C-alpha positions as CSV (number, residue, x, y, z in Angstrom):
1,M,15.2,-24.9,16.5
2,A,12.1,-24.2,18.5
3,D,12.1,-21.6,21.3
4,Y,10.7,-22.9,24.6
5,R,11.4,-19.8,26.7
6,E,7.8,-18.7,26.8
7,L,6.5,-22.1,27.7
8,A,9.1,-22.6,30.4
9,A,8.4,-19.2,31.9
10,F,4.7,-20.0,31.9
11,V,5.2,-23.3,33.7
12,I,7.5,-21.8,36.3
13,K,5.1,-19.0,37.0
14,N,2.1,-21.3,37.5
15,V,3.9,-23.8,39.7
16,G,4.3,-21.0,42.2
17,G,7.3,-19.1,40.8
18,R,11.1,-19.6,41.2
19,E,11.0,-19.3,45.0
20,N,8.5,-22.2,45.2
21,V,10.7,-24.7,43.3
22,Q,13.1,-26.8,45.3
23,D,14.1,-29.1,42.5
24,V,13.0,-30.2,39.0
25,T,13.7,-33.4,37.0
26,H,12.1,-35.0,34.0
27,C,11.3,-38.4,32.6
28,L,10.1,-39.3,29.1
29,T,7.2,-36.8,28.9
30,R,6.9,-35.1,32.3
31,L,8.5,-32.3,34.3
32,R,8.6,-33.4,37.9
33,F,8.7,-30.5,40.4
34,K,9.5,-30.7,44.0
35,L,7.8,-27.7,45.4
36,N,7.8,-25.9,48.8
37,D,4.1,-25.4,48.7
38,E,1.8,-27.2,46.2
39,D,-1.1,-24.9,47.2
40,L,0.6,-22.2,45.2
41,V,0.1,-24.1,41.9
42,D,-2.4,-22.6,39.5
43,E,-3.5,-25.9,38.0
44,D,-6.4,-24.5,36.0
45,A,-3.9,-22.2,34.2
46,L,-1.6,-25.1,33.5
47,L,-4.4,-27.3,32.1
48,A,-5.7,-24.5,29.9
49,N,-2.3,-24.0,28.2
50,G,-2.1,-25.7,24.7
51,G,1.5,-26.6,25.2
52,I,0.7,-28.7,28.3
53,V,-0.9,-32.1,28.0
54,T,-2.0,-32.4,31.7
55,A,-0.7,-31.7,35.2
56,Q,-1.2,-33.5,38.5
57,R,0.2,-34.3,41.9
58,S,1.8,-37.8,42.2
59,G,4.4,-39.5,44.4
60,G,5.3,-36.4,46.3
61,R,6.0,-34.4,43.1
62,Y,4.0,-32.0,41.0
63,Q,4.1,-33.4,37.4
64,V,3.6,-31.2,34.3
65,V,3.2,-33.5,31.2
66,I,4.8,-31.8,28.2
67,G,5.3,-34.6,25.7
68,S,8.2,-35.9,23.7
69,H,10.0,-32.6,23.6
70,V,10.2,-32.4,27.4
71,D,14.0,-32.5,27.4
72,A,14.2,-29.2,25.6
73,V,11.6,-27.6,27.8
74,Y,13.5,-29.0,30.9
75,K,16.7,-27.4,29.8
76,E,15.0,-24.0,29.4
77,V,13.3,-24.4,32.8
78,I,16.5,-25.1,34.7
79,H,18.2,-22.2,32.8
80,Q,15.5,-19.8,34.0
81,L,15.6,-21.2,37.5
82,G,19.3,-21.0,37.7
83,I,19.6,-24.7,38.6
84,E,22.7,-26.7,37.4
85,E,21.7,-29.5,35.2
86,G,22.6,-32.8,37.0
87,V,21.1,-35.3,39.3
88,S,18.4,-34.7,41.8
89,A,15.8,-36.9,43.5
90,P,15.7,-39.8,41.1
91,V,12.5,-41.6,41.9
92,D,9.0,-41.0,43.1
93,S,7.8,-43.0,46.1
94,G,5.6,-45.2,43.9
95,G,6.5,-48.5,42.2
96,S,8.0,-51.7,43.4
97,I,11.2,-51.8,45.5
98,L,13.1,-53.3,42.5
99,D,11.8,-50.5,40.2
100,R,12.8,-47.8,42.7
101,L,16.2,-49.3,43.4
102,T,16.9,-49.7,39.6
103,A,15.8,-46.0,39.1
104,I,18.1,-44.8,41.9
105,I,21.1,-46.8,40.5
106,T,20.7,-45.8,36.9
107,Q,19.8,-42.1,37.5
108,T,22.6,-41.7,40.0
109,I,25.1,-43.1,37.5
110,A,23.6,-41.4,34.4
111,P,25.7,-38.2,34.8
112,T,28.9,-40.3,34.8
113,L,28.2,-42.2,31.6
114,G,30.3,-39.9,29.4
115,V,33.4,-40.1,31.4
116,L,32.8,-43.8,32.2
117,G,32.6,-44.6,28.5
118,G,35.5,-42.3,27.7
119,T,37.9,-43.9,30.1
120,A,36.8,-47.3,28.9
121,L,38.0,-46.3,25.4
122,I,41.4,-45.5,26.9
123,T,41.5,-48.9,28.5
124,G,40.5,-50.5,25.2
125,L,43.2,-48.5,23.4
126,M,45.7,-49.8,25.9
127,A,44.6,-53.4,25.4
128,L,45.0,-53.0,21.6
129,L,48.5,-51.6,22.0
130,V,49.5,-54.4,24.3
131,A,48.0,-57.0,21.9
132,A,49.8,-55.5,19.0
133,G,53.1,-55.5,20.8
134,V,53.4,-51.7,20.6
135,I,53.7,-51.4,24.4
136,V,54.4,-53.9,27.2
137,K,53.2,-54.3,30.7
138,D,55.1,-52.3,33.4
139,S,56.3,-49.8,30.8
140,G,55.8,-46.1,31.3
141,E,53.2,-46.0,28.5
142,Y,51.3,-48.9,30.0
143,L,51.3,-47.6,33.6
144,L,50.1,-44.1,32.5
145,L,47.4,-45.4,30.2
146,N,46.2,-48.0,32.7
147,A,45.9,-45.3,35.4
148,L,44.0,-42.9,33.1
149,G,41.7,-45.7,31.9
150,S,41.1,-47.4,35.2
151,A,40.8,-44.5,37.6
152,C,37.1,-43.8,37.0
153,L,36.0,-47.4,37.8
154,T,38.5,-47.9,40.5
155,F,37.4,-44.8,42.4
156,F,33.8,-45.0,41.3
157,P,32.5,-44.7,44.8
158,V,34.0,-41.3,45.1
159,I,32.2,-40.1,41.9
160,L,29.0,-41.7,42.9
161,G,29.4,-40.1,46.4
162,Y,28.9,-36.8,44.6
163,T,26.0,-37.8,42.3
164,S,24.1,-39.9,44.9
165,A,24.5,-37.1,47.5
166,R,22.9,-34.7,44.9
167,A,20.1,-37.3,44.5
168,F,19.4,-37.5,48.2
169,G,19.7,-33.8,49.0
170,L,23.0,-34.3,50.9
171,N,26.0,-32.0,50.8
172,P,27.9,-33.4,47.8
173,F,31.3,-33.1,49.4
174,I,30.1,-35.3,52.3
175,G,29.2,-37.9,49.7
176,M,32.6,-37.6,48.2
177,I,34.3,-38.0,51.5
178,L,32.3,-41.1,52.2
179,G,33.3,-42.5,48.8
180,C,37.0,-41.7,49.6
181,A,36.7,-43.5,52.9
182,L,35.3,-46.7,51.3
183,V,38.3,-46.9,48.9
184,F,40.9,-45.5,51.3
185,P,44.0,-47.7,50.7
186,D,45.0,-48.2,54.3
187,L,41.4,-49.2,55.3
188,A,41.3,-52.1,52.7
189,S,44.8,-53.4,53.5
190,G,44.6,-53.0,57.2
191,M,41.2,-54.5,57.9
192,G,42.4,-58.0,56.9
193,S,46.0,-57.9,58.2
194,G,47.4,-59.9,61.2
195,E,45.9,-62.8,63.0
196,A,42.1,-63.2,63.3
197,I,40.8,-62.3,66.7
198,Y,38.0,-64.7,66.4
199,T,35.6,-66.1,63.8
200,L,31.9,-65.4,63.6
201,L,29.6,-68.4,62.7
202,P,32.5,-70.9,62.7
203,G,32.0,-74.2,61.1
204,T,29.3,-72.8,58.7
205,P,29.4,-71.6,55.1
206,L,29.0,-68.1,56.5
207,A,32.1,-68.2,58.7
208,M,33.7,-64.8,58.9
209,P,37.1,-64.1,60.5
210,V,37.3,-60.9,62.5
211,Y,40.7,-59.0,62.4
212,K,39.7,-55.6,63.7
213,T,36.9,-54.2,65.9
214,F,35.4,-50.7,66.4
215,F,34.9,-50.3,70.1
216,N,34.4,-54.1,70.4
217,I,32.0,-54.1,67.4
218,P,33.5,-56.6,64.8
219,I,34.5,-55.0,61.6
220,L,34.0,-57.3,58.6
221,F,35.6,-55.8,55.5
222,P,35.5,-57.5,52.1
223,S,38.9,-58.7,51.0
224,T,38.5,-57.0,47.6
225,G,37.5,-53.7,49.3
226,Y,34.8,-51.4,47.9
227,T,36.6,-50.1,44.7
228,S,34.4,-50.2,41.6
229,T,31.3,-50.8,43.7
230,V,27.9,-49.1,43.4
231,I,25.5,-50.2,46.2
232,P,27.6,-49.5,49.3
233,I,28.1,-45.8,48.5
234,I,24.5,-45.3,47.6
235,F,23.5,-46.8,50.9
236,A,26.1,-44.6,52.7
237,T,24.9,-41.4,51.1
238,Y,21.2,-42.2,51.7
239,L,22.0,-42.8,55.4
240,A,24.1,-39.7,55.5
241,S,21.3,-37.6,54.1
242,I,19.0,-38.7,57.0
243,V,21.8,-38.0,59.5
244,E,22.5,-34.6,58.1
245,R,18.9,-33.4,58.1
246,S,18.4,-34.7,61.6
247,T,21.6,-33.0,62.8
248,N,20.7,-29.7,61.3
249,K,17.4,-29.7,63.2
250,I,19.1,-29.9,66.6
251,M,22.4,-28.2,65.9
252,P,22.7,-24.4,66.4
253,Q,23.1,-22.7,63.1
254,K,26.5,-21.2,64.0
255,A,27.9,-24.7,64.6
256,Q,26.4,-26.4,61.5
257,M,29.3,-25.4,59.2
258,F,31.8,-27.8,60.8
259,L,29.9,-30.0,63.3
260,T,27.2,-31.2,60.9
261,P,29.7,-32.6,58.4
262,A,31.7,-34.1,61.3
263,V,28.7,-35.8,62.8
264,T,27.3,-36.9,59.4
265,V,30.6,-38.4,58.2
266,L,31.3,-40.1,61.5
267,V,27.8,-41.6,62.0
268,A,27.0,-42.5,58.4
269,G,30.5,-43.7,57.6
270,A,30.9,-45.9,60.7
271,I,27.4,-47.5,60.3
272,S,27.9,-48.1,56.6
273,V,31.2,-50.0,57.1
274,L,29.8,-51.9,60.1
275,V,26.6,-52.9,58.3
276,V,27.5,-53.2,54.6
277,G,30.7,-55.2,55.3
278,P,29.0,-58.1,57.1
279,V,26.2,-58.2,54.6
280,S,28.6,-58.3,51.7
281,I,30.8,-61.0,53.2
282,M,27.8,-63.2,54.2
283,L,26.3,-63.0,50.7
284,T,29.7,-63.6,49.1
285,N,30.3,-66.7,51.3
286,L,26.8,-68.0,50.7
287,I,27.2,-67.6,46.9
288,S,30.5,-69.3,46.9
289,W,29.2,-72.2,49.0
290,G,26.1,-72.6,46.9
291,I,28.1,-72.7,43.6
292,N,30.5,-75.3,45.0
293,V,27.7,-77.5,46.2
294,L,26.1,-77.3,42.7
295,L,29.4,-78.1,41.0
296,D,29.8,-81.2,43.2
297,T,26.2,-82.4,42.6
298,V,24.7,-81.0,39.4
299,P,27.4,-79.3,37.3
300,V,25.0,-78.3,34.4
301,I,22.8,-76.4,36.9
302,A,25.9,-74.8,38.4
303,Y,26.8,-73.5,34.9
304,I,23.4,-72.0,34.5
305,V,23.2,-70.4,37.9
306,F,26.8,-69.2,37.7
307,A,26.2,-67.4,34.4
308,F,22.7,-66.2,35.2
309,V,23.5,-64.5,38.5
310,Y,26.8,-63.1,37.5
311,Q,25.6,-59.9,35.8
312,P,23.2,-58.9,38.7
313,L,26.0,-59.6,41.1
314,V,28.2,-57.1,39.2
315,I,25.8,-54.4,40.1
316,L,25.8,-55.4,43.8
317,G,29.6,-55.8,43.8
318,L,29.3,-59.4,44.8
319,H,30.6,-61.0,41.6
320,W,33.9,-61.6,43.2
321,A,32.4,-64.5,45.0
322,L,32.1,-66.3,41.6
323,I,35.4,-65.1,40.2
324,S,37.2,-66.3,43.3
325,V,35.9,-69.8,42.8
326,G,37.2,-69.7,39.2
327,I,40.6,-68.3,40.3
328,M,41.0,-71.1,42.8
329,E,40.2,-73.6,40.0
330,L,42.8,-71.9,37.7
331,M,45.5,-72.0,40.5
332,G,44.8,-75.6,41.3
333,T,44.5,-77.1,37.8
334,G,46.2,-74.6,35.4
335,S,42.9,-73.8,33.7
336,T,39.4,-72.8,34.5
337,L,36.0,-73.7,33.1
338,L,34.1,-71.4,35.4
339,I,35.5,-68.0,34.4
340,G,35.1,-69.2,30.8
341,L,31.4,-69.4,31.5
342,I,31.1,-65.6,32.0
343,F,33.3,-64.8,29.0
344,P,30.2,-64.4,26.7
345,A,28.5,-62.0,29.0
346,S,30.2,-58.9,27.7
347,F,29.3,-59.9,24.2
348,A,25.7,-60.1,25.1
349,H,25.9,-56.5,26.2
350,L,27.7,-55.6,23.0
351,A,25.0,-57.2,20.8
352,V,22.1,-55.6,22.8
353,C,23.7,-52.2,22.6
354,A,24.4,-52.6,18.9
355,A,20.7,-53.4,18.3
356,I,19.6,-50.4,20.4
357,A,22.1,-48.1,18.6
358,M,20.4,-49.1,15.3
359,R,16.8,-49.1,16.4
360,S,16.5,-46.4,19.1
361,K,14.5,-43.2,18.3
362,S,16.5,-41.3,20.8
363,E,19.6,-39.5,19.6
364,R,21.0,-39.6,23.1
365,M,20.4,-43.3,23.5
366,R,22.1,-44.0,20.2
367,E,25.1,-42.1,21.3
368,I,25.3,-43.9,24.6
369,S,24.7,-47.3,22.9
370,V,27.5,-46.8,20.4
371,G,30.0,-45.9,23.2
372,A,28.8,-48.9,25.2
373,V,29.4,-51.2,22.2
374,V,33.1,-50.0,22.0
375,S,33.5,-50.4,25.8
376,A,31.9,-53.9,25.8
377,C,34.5,-55.0,23.2
378,F,37.0,-54.8,26.0
379,C,34.7,-56.4,28.6
380,I,33.9,-53.0,30.2
381,I,30.1,-53.4,30.5
382,E,29.4,-50.6,33.0
383,P,28.4,-48.1,30.3
384,S,26.0,-50.7,28.9
385,I,24.6,-51.7,32.3
386,Y,23.9,-48.3,33.6
387,G,23.3,-46.4,30.4
388,V,21.4,-48.9,28.2
389,T,20.3,-52.2,29.7
390,L,19.5,-51.7,33.4
391,P,17.2,-48.6,32.8
392,V,15.1,-50.9,30.6
393,K,15.0,-54.1,32.6
394,K,14.0,-56.4,29.8
395,R,17.2,-55.5,28.0
396,F,19.2,-56.5,31.1
397,G,17.2,-59.7,31.2
398,I,18.1,-60.4,27.6
399,C,21.8,-60.0,28.4
400,M,21.4,-62.4,31.3
401,V,19.6,-65.0,29.3
402,A,21.9,-64.7,26.2
403,G,25.0,-64.9,28.4
404,T,23.6,-68.0,30.2
405,I,23.0,-69.7,26.8
406,G,26.6,-69.0,25.9
407,A,27.7,-70.3,29.2
408,V,25.8,-73.6,28.9
409,I,27.4,-74.1,25.5
410,S,30.9,-73.4,27.0
411,G,30.2,-75.7,29.9
412,L,28.9,-78.6,27.9
413,T,31.7,-78.4,25.4
414,G,34.3,-78.2,28.1
415,T,35.7,-74.8,27.0
416,R,38.6,-74.0,29.3
417,M,40.4,-70.8,29.9
418,F,44.2,-70.8,30.6
419,A,44.7,-67.1,31.3
420,L,42.4,-64.5,32.8
421,T,41.6,-62.5,29.7
422,M,38.3,-60.9,28.5
423,G,36.8,-59.1,25.6
424,V,37.7,-59.3,21.9
425,T,41.4,-59.6,22.8
426,G,40.7,-62.4,25.3
427,F,40.2,-65.4,22.9
428,A,43.9,-66.1,23.1
429,G,43.4,-67.0,26.8
430,F,41.7,-70.2,25.6
431,I,44.8,-71.6,23.9
432,D,46.6,-74.2,26.0
433,P,50.1,-72.8,26.5
434,A,51.5,-76.3,27.2
435,T,50.3,-78.0,24.0
436,G,49.1,-75.2,21.7
437,N,45.7,-76.8,21.5
438,A,43.2,-74.2,20.3
439,S,40.0,-76.4,20.5
440,S,38.7,-74.2,23.4
441,V,39.1,-71.2,21.2
442,M,36.7,-72.6,18.6
443,T,34.1,-73.7,21.1
444,C,34.4,-70.3,22.8
445,I,33.8,-68.5,19.4
446,I,30.7,-70.7,18.9
447,A,29.4,-69.8,22.4
448,V,30.0,-66.1,21.8
449,A,28.4,-66.1,18.4
450,V,25.2,-67.8,19.7
451,T,25.1,-65.4,22.6
452,M,25.4,-62.4,20.3
453,V,22.8,-63.6,17.8
454,V,20.3,-64.3,20.6
455,A,20.9,-61.0,22.3
456,F,20.8,-58.9,19.2
457,V,17.6,-60.5,17.8
458,A,15.8,-60.4,21.1
459,A,16.8,-56.7,21.7
460,W,15.8,-55.8,18.1
461,L,12.4,-57.5,18.2
462,S,11.5,-56.3,21.7
463,Y,12.5,-52.7,21.2
464,R,9.7,-50.1,21.7
465,P,10.0,-46.3,21.4
466,L,8.7,-46.0,24.9
467,D,11.7,-47.9,26.2
468,D,13.9,-44.8,26.1
469,G,13.8,-41.1,25.5
470,I,12.5,-39.6,22.2
471,E,14.5,-36.9,20.5
472,P,12.9,-33.5,21.1
473,Q,10.7,-32.3,18.3
474,N,11.1,-29.0,16.5
475,N,8.1,-27.3,18.0
476,A,7.5,-25.3,21.1
477,G,4.4,-27.2,22.0
478,L,2.3,-24.2,21.0
479,E,1.8,-24.6,17.2
480,E,2.3,-26.9,14.3
481,N,5.3,-26.3,12.1
482,E,7.8,-28.0,9.9
483,G,11.1,-29.1,11.5
484,E,14.5,-28.5,10.0
485,T,14.4,-31.9,8.2
486,G,11.2,-31.0,6.5
487,K,9.3,-33.7,8.4
488,P,6.0,-32.7,9.9
489,A,6.3,-31.8,13.6
490,A,4.7,-34.0,16.2
491,R,1.5,-33.2,17.9
492,H,0.2,-34.8,21.1
493,E,-3.1,-36.5,21.3
494,R,-4.7,-36.8,24.7
495,V,-7.0,-39.8,24.8
496,S,-9.4,-40.0,27.7
497,I,-10.0,-43.5,29.1
498,I,-13.2,-43.3,31.2
499,A,-14.4,-45.3,34.1
500,P,-16.7,-48.2,32.9
501,V,-18.7,-48.2,36.2
502,D,-19.5,-46.1,39.2
503,G,-17.2,-47.0,42.1
504,R,-14.3,-46.5,44.4
505,V,-10.7,-46.7,43.1
506,V,-9.0,-49.2,45.3
507,R,-5.5,-49.1,43.8
508,S,-3.7,-47.7,40.7
509,V,-0.3,-48.8,39.5
510,P,1.0,-46.8,36.6
511,S,4.1,-47.8,34.6
512,A,5.8,-46.8,31.3
513,S,3.8,-49.1,29.1
514,E,0.9,-50.5,31.2
515,T,-1.4,-49.1,33.9
516,H,-3.7,-50.9,36.2
517,I,-6.7,-49.6,38.2
518,L,-8.8,-51.6,40.6
519,M,-12.3,-50.3,41.1
520,E,-14.8,-51.5,43.6
521,T,-18.5,-51.2,42.8
522,A,-21.9,-52.5,43.7
523,G,-23.1,-55.8,42.3
524,H,-25.9,-54.8,39.9
525,V,-24.0,-52.7,37.3
526,S,-23.8,-51.8,33.7
527,L,-20.4,-51.6,32.1
528,I,-19.7,-48.9,29.4
529,A,-16.9,-48.8,26.9
530,P,-13.9,-46.9,28.2
531,L,-12.8,-45.6,24.8
532,E,-13.5,-45.8,21.1
533,G,-12.4,-49.0,19.5
534,E,-13.1,-52.6,18.5
535,V,-14.4,-55.1,21.1
536,S,-12.8,-58.5,21.5
537,Y,-13.2,-61.4,24.0
538,P,-10.0,-63.2,24.9
539,S,-10.2,-66.8,26.0
540,L,-10.5,-65.7,29.6
541,P,-13.7,-65.7,31.7
542,G,-15.0,-62.3,32.7
543,V,-12.8,-60.3,30.4
544,L,-13.6,-57.9,27.6
545,E,-11.1,-55.8,25.6
546,V,-11.5,-52.7,23.6
547,G,-8.6,-51.9,21.2
548,S,-8.1,-48.7,19.4
549,V,-6.5,-48.3,16.0
550,G,-4.0,-45.9,17.8
551,G,-2.5,-48.8,19.7
552,I,-4.2,-48.5,23.1
553,L,-5.7,-51.7,24.5
554,V,-8.0,-51.5,27.5
555,R,-8.9,-54.8,29.2
556,M,-11.8,-54.9,31.7
557,A,-11.8,-57.9,33.9
558,F,-13.7,-59.2,36.9
559,D,-14.0,-62.4,38.9
560,D,-16.4,-64.5,36.8
561,D,-16.4,-67.3,39.4
562,A,-17.3,-65.0,42.2
563,I,-20.2,-63.6,40.3
564,E,-21.5,-67.1,39.6
565,R,-21.0,-68.2,43.2
566,G,-22.9,-65.2,44.3
567,G,-25.9,-66.2,42.1
568,G,-25.2,-63.5,39.5
569,S,-24.8,-63.5,35.8
570,I,-23.1,-61.6,33.0
571,T,-24.8,-60.5,29.9
572,W,-22.5,-59.4,27.0
573,L,-24.3,-56.8,25.0
574,V,-22.0,-56.4,22.0
575,P,-20.5,-59.1,19.8
576,A,-16.8,-59.4,19.1
577,G,-15.6,-57.2,16.3
578,S,-18.2,-54.5,17.1
579,H,-17.0,-50.8,17.0
580,V,-18.0,-49.0,20.2
581,L,-17.8,-45.4,21.3
582,P,-16.9,-44.1,24.8
583,G,-20.0,-44.6,27.0
584,D,-21.6,-47.3,24.9
585,E,-23.1,-50.0,27.1
586,V,-21.1,-53.3,26.6
587,A,-22.1,-55.6,29.5
588,Y,-24.6,-56.0,32.3
589,I,-24.2,-57.8,35.6
590,E,-27.2,-58.7,37.7
591,G,-28.2,-60.9,40.6
592,F,-25.0,-60.2,42.5
593,S,-25.3,-58.3,45.7
594,D,-21.7,-58.2,46.9
595,N,-19.1,-55.7,46.0
596,L,-17.5,-56.3,42.7
597,V,-13.8,-55.5,41.9
598,V,-13.3,-54.5,38.3
599,T,-9.7,-54.4,37.0
600,L,-9.0,-51.8,34.3
601,N,-5.7,-52.7,32.5
602,V,-4.4,-50.2,29.9
603,K,-1.6,-51.2,27.6
604,L,0.1,-48.6,25.4
605,G,1.3,-49.5,21.9
606,H,3.7,-48.1,19.4
607,G,3.7,-44.3,19.3
608,C,2.1,-43.9,22.7
609,L,4.3,-41.9,25.0
610,D,2.7,-42.0,28.5
611,A,-0.3,-42.8,30.6
612,I,-1.3,-40.6,33.6
613,V,-3.8,-41.8,36.2
614,T,-6.2,-39.0,36.7
615,A,-8.8,-40.9,38.7
616,K,-10.1,-39.6,41.9
617,D,-10.9,-41.8,44.9
618,V,-14.5,-42.1,43.9
619,V,-15.6,-42.0,40.3
620,T,-18.8,-42.0,38.3
621,A,-19.1,-44.0,35.0
622,G,-17.8,-41.8,32.3
623,D,-15.3,-39.9,34.4
624,E,-11.8,-39.8,33.0
625,V,-9.5,-42.2,35.0
626,I,-6.5,-42.4,32.7
627,A,-5.1,-39.9,30.2
628,A,-3.0,-41.6,27.4
629,I,-0.7,-39.5,25.4
630,S,0.5,-40.3,21.9
631,D,2.4,-38.6,19.0
632,V,0.3,-37.7,16.0
633,H,1.7,-36.3,12.7
634,T,0.0,-33.2,11.5
635,E,-0.9,-34.7,8.1
636,G,-2.5,-37.7,9.7
637,T,-6.0,-38.3,11.0
638,L,-6.8,-38.8,14.7
639,S,-7.4,-42.3,15.9
640,F,-9.8,-41.2,18.6
641,N,-12.5,-38.7,19.3
642,A,-10.2,-36.9,21.7
643,E,-8.8,-33.5,22.1
644,V,-5.7,-32.7,20.1
645,M,-3.0,-31.0,22.2
646,A,-0.4,-29.1,20.3
């Protein structure tokens, strides 16, 4: 096993020492430091170290790019810093709102995956024992196993109160108290009791009866409460973190111990209940109304919408809007088609997790996926959602599409459910108890089989090593050696992608597998090759691509129509299939006086770990704008004329 103590100590020293580090997290290749003073960083020393690929400031964090063994280095760093391994600030400020929200949710829940999956196994065991007739409902065995297996999800807001508080820099015990308040039994039962005082928005699909007020402010509390929810507690702890920081600024230090928690819990708790409740109820009512309208007008579209939105609504805690429609159908007719539509959803997650368990290069992801497969067998998909599919959004999309395909099959074949059962033990719920007819069981099996095949194949074919973490290599990042398995250790190749023109960087958008840079330059320009590779011209005007044998594809694009409208012209200087070196002239634009925006799009292929935007605000043709990082085995040859970083 490689020793990373020296590298970790070097990094800590050159980011300003232990006293300068507020927090540190890591992603696939980078250590992300939150520092008290970034001016204390010795960036030249970091860049000169052979075990460090590059270092830069980005998104309010100082990032030190280590490579695929970053997890092992991270563990040594936090050990030397004396920081408990856990959750901290989960996302940088960059990226879309959806990306940031997804990152917050998944990274807040990541520390709970072990216990979440473990308790799911207890629930699965209980279901098997009931199905086998070993125990019966209401028995002591059932009650205890049910409590042990269900407690984690039932009181999930309490657990997430702790982890999300850690994420937002809030006192974790305040987060836990907020979680306890949201699931407090008397709160859920009391808010909807008695006669309604009045109704908000009467006569509309959003009508909401008000049973209680808070100093004349209407309290709208979901009838299902906030047990097993995720978003409300994350919102509450985020708000509480702001309240706590603001309170500490004005509160005398001697009074902070008791008064700051009191003010924070009171303000954040009250606002969360008064805001989250109405939003939840309005969305729930709107969803229920929309589904009912579709069922009355275009049933097939209703089936598709019902199944497609179900899984995202689980994350938001709004899926009860759909389930309630199905329960009303079951109570009214003795069977339900609607809840049968979502039956294949858990099997989509099962299949995706099975594919990832077999294909993933990450030992940790394989472990999570195997546990998620077992949980999904019993329709407990939270380990899959938060551990496997949601962190890689295309996987979650596969589950949504595959589940929808199964739902359409169920809907078109009239597959009806006669008892609310889910998972592998749930097929019996499709047997008509009055007649013994099992035709719905057969059509349900077909729908589930199609769902699983679609999900498994799509997840298998779309898998990329970049999608999840890579198991740490047996080298310290300082020398080449042989790992315990006898396989050659990995090295990291840094490939510099250079600016094709002089200009000003307008915008850069980095992501895990694709990076965009918009550059604004003058009209009369020569374009140079951004890296070594083969030139191609896709069937798009004003586009040239350079692809390397190492799997990096750089596309340069500009508005061909704008150039022609401005009286300019493009001259391509190299034919398709030509091999170019960085800096070779590949095109010339003349006769165009306006500013020209050049889009540089970099896509990373198999084996590429990361891409870091290194561009300054103003660049000269030939300056590095993106550093791509890939794994290279020691016995192989380099794909580029680039520096090899150990």
